[in-house]
C-alpha positions as a printed Julia matrix, in Angstrom:
168×3 Matrix{Float64}:
 -22.78   -91.26  -207.52
 -24.25   -93.83  -209.89
 -27.88   -93.58  -210.89
 -30.08   -96.56  -211.42
 -31.64   -96.94  -214.8
 -35.4    -97.52  -214.64
 -36.84  -100.2   -216.84
 -40.49  -100.86  -217.36
 -42.02  -104.1   -218.49
 -45.46  -104.52  -219.98
 -46.63  -105.48  -216.48
 -45.37  -102.21  -215.04
 -47.71   -99.83  -213.34
 -45.87   -96.94  -214.96
 -47.75   -94.49  -217.06
 -50.7    -92.24  -216.74
 -54.35   -93.1   -216.28
 -55.3    -90.17  -218.5
 -55.4    -92.05  -221.83
 -57.52   -94.81  -220.32
 -59.95   -92.39  -218.73
 -60.06   -90.57  -222.07
 -61.07   -93.78  -223.85
 -63.77   -94.4   -221.23
 -65.0    -90.81  -221.67
 -65.23   -91.25  -225.46
 -67.28   -94.45  -224.96
 -69.61   -92.62  -222.55
 -69.96   -89.67  -224.92
 -70.73   -91.82  -227.99
 -73.11   -94.0   -225.98
 -75.05   -91.06  -224.6
 -75.15   -89.18  -227.93
 -76.58   -92.22  -229.71
 -79.15   -92.75  -226.96
 -80.2    -89.08  -227.01
 -80.6    -89.3   -230.79
 -82.71   -92.46  -230.6
 -84.86   -90.96  -227.81
 -85.54   -87.88  -229.95
 -86.29   -89.79  -233.15
 -88.2    -92.87  -231.93
 -91.23   -93.7   -229.83
 -91.08   -96.67  -227.47
 -90.99   -99.94  -229.48
 -90.91   -98.07  -232.82
 -88.86  -100.08  -235.33
 -86.89   -98.85  -238.33
 -85.57  -101.69  -240.52
 -82.04  -100.97  -241.73
 -81.16  -104.31  -243.35
 -82.85  -107.7   -243.51
 -80.98  -108.64  -240.31
 -80.74  -105.32  -238.41
 -83.25  -102.79  -237.05
 -83.11   -99.68  -234.98
 -85.72   -99.84  -232.21
 -86.28   -97.94  -228.97
 -86.73  -100.27  -226.01
 -86.05   -99.9   -222.32
 -84.39  -102.48  -220.11
 -85.02  -102.09  -216.37
 -82.97  -105.23  -215.68
 -79.47  -106.35  -216.51
 -78.12  -108.15  -219.57
 -80.81  -109.97  -221.56
 -83.44  -108.28  -219.32
 -82.34  -110.34  -216.3
 -84.56  -109.31  -213.34
 -86.45  -106.84  -215.56
 -89.84  -107.62  -213.99
 -88.88  -107.32  -210.33
 -90.76  -104.17  -209.34
 -88.04  -101.51  -209.33
 -85.51  -102.5   -206.66
 -83.19  -103.78  -209.39
 -82.66  -100.21  -210.67
 -80.88   -99.28  -207.44
 -79.12  -102.63  -207.21
 -77.65  -102.45  -210.75
 -76.82   -98.76  -210.33
 -74.85   -99.58  -207.17
 -73.08  -102.48  -208.91
 -72.2   -100.21  -211.85
 -70.82   -97.48  -209.58
 -68.87  -100.02  -207.52
 -67.45  -101.61  -210.66
 -66.48   -98.21  -212.05
 -64.62   -97.29  -208.85
 -62.8   -100.62  -208.8
 -61.86  -100.26  -212.48
 -60.41   -96.79  -211.84
 -58.35   -98.3   -209.03
 -57.12  -101.06  -211.38
 -56.29   -98.52  -214.09
 -54.21   -96.55  -211.6
 -52.31   -99.65  -210.47
 -51.78  -101.17  -213.93
 -51.73   -98.18  -216.28
 -48.66   -99.58  -218.1
 -50.45  -102.76  -219.21
 -51.9   -101.66  -222.53
 -54.27  -104.48  -223.48
 -55.51  -104.91  -219.91
 -56.18  -101.17  -219.65
 -57.93  -101.05  -223.04
 -60.25  -103.75  -221.73
 -60.84  -101.91  -218.47
 -61.4    -98.55  -220.19
 -64.04  -100.0   -222.51
 -65.8   -101.76  -219.64
 -65.63   -98.58  -217.54
 -67.14   -96.45  -220.3
 -69.93   -98.96  -220.9
 -70.71   -99.37  -217.22
 -70.89   -95.62  -216.63
 -73.01   -95.15  -219.78
 -75.59   -97.61  -218.48
 -75.45   -96.14  -214.94
 -76.27   -92.73  -216.43
 -79.34   -94.28  -218.09
 -80.51   -95.81  -214.83
 -80.08   -92.5   -213.01
 -81.73   -90.37  -215.72
 -84.39   -92.71  -217.15
 -84.76   -95.37  -214.46
 -83.81   -98.02  -217.02
 -81.28   -98.61  -219.78
 -82.02   -97.34  -223.3
 -81.41  -100.03  -225.94
 -81.75   -99.6   -229.69
 -79.59  -102.03  -231.68
 -81.73  -104.99  -232.77
 -80.17  -107.88  -234.68
 -82.17  -110.83  -235.96
 -81.55  -113.77  -238.25
 -83.93  -116.3   -239.75
 -86.66  -115.74  -237.23
 -84.34  -115.53  -234.25
 -84.19  -112.12  -232.61
 -81.4   -111.24  -230.22
 -82.05  -108.92  -227.26
 -81.66  -105.26  -228.19
 -78.56  -103.55  -226.83
 -76.63  -100.28  -227.06
 -73.09   -98.95  -227.53
 -72.33   -99.22  -223.81
 -73.16  -102.93  -223.94
 -70.99  -103.29  -227.03
 -68.03  -101.62  -225.29
 -68.48  -103.9   -222.26
 -68.49  -107.01  -224.49
 -65.43  -105.89  -226.47
 -63.68  -105.03  -223.2
 -64.51  -108.46  -221.78
 -63.13  -110.14  -224.92
 -59.92  -108.08  -224.66
 -59.67  -109.0   -220.98
 -59.87  -112.72  -221.85
 -57.31  -112.23  -224.64
 -54.97  -110.42  -222.24
 -55.33  -113.2   -219.69
 -54.64  -115.89  -222.32
 -51.52  -113.99  -223.42
 -50.36  -113.7   -219.81
 -50.89  -117.43  -219.17
 -48.94  -118.38  -222.32
 -45.86  -116.37  -221.24
């Protein structure tokens, strides 16, 4: 009896979710460790200049990116927590279905880790802890954290993966 040889392409769903969940876990761990450190060392709005264009500062964001809906009275905490949990569940589903697509899964793992890191903040503190403050020539950018950084890098990798897929 002849056996069929299995072949897997880069679009295959073969492989384990474990490495991708491991990457997400590392993002969550680093994010939470840095936030715990900042919370122990800084008071709210305390600034420590690091360079002429970068400060460490403890600020809280009850809204979403760039403080979107930050002044809405509290309902947004539950709304963004629910969105984060829903996104995390959907990402785990996508990781399971597409675990053989390396770049796509890197993107998803980083976004998953960042989303869960910020959900933890909302559950524990009621708002997201931000501490990375970049500024240049009088222009200050909104403070952010490692979870936000992972989400942005993941989004960029997602776009790159999509561009690669379209060009094939």
